N, C-alpha and C positions, 0 to 999 in steps of 0.2 A: 484567521485560524493558524497557529505554527504547528506545522507536522514534525512529529519526532519519530523515533523509531519503536517508541512505545503508545502510540496511537492506534487507535483499533481500525482495521481497514473499514468496518462499516460507517465510522465518523468520517474518515479522510473523503469516502464517497459521497457521503452528505454535503460536507463544507465545499469539497472540490470535484465536482462529478469528471471534469476533465481528468482527473487522476488516473481514471481508468486505463487511458492510453499507455500513459507510464508500466502501468501494473501489468498490462498486457502484455508488453514489451519484455517485463521481466521474467515472462512464462507463466504469469499468474492468471491463468485461464477460467477458473472459477469463481469468479468475481459475485455471482449469485448463489451461491452454495451460502446456506447458516453459517455452517463452521466456520467457513472463510471470512467471512463477514465480522466474524466475531474474535478473531485473532489479530495480536499485534502487527505492526509492519515488520518487527523485528523478527517475529515468529516465521511469519509468511517467507520473508527475505531468507532465514535459515533452511527454510526447506525448500527453496529455489536455488541457492548457492549464491546469493548475491550481498553485497554491502547494505545495508539498511540504512546506514548514514548518507549513501549515495543517492539512494531513492528518495530518503526525505528530503535531499536537497533539491533533487529533480522535481519533486511535485510542489515544492515550496516555492519554486520559479516559475510556477506555471502561473 
């Protein structure tokens, strides 16, 4: 699965559970929250002030 900034957080975690570490490092400590799991990577990154493309690259490199 190719992760983009439009990919839903829940889908990312299902496809690549190890992505949780990258998301936690960027400050997203609410991975178990249903609303967080339903938002796109771009939305999560906007809230946490990080670049969505950069995070997608990190996750795809896992």
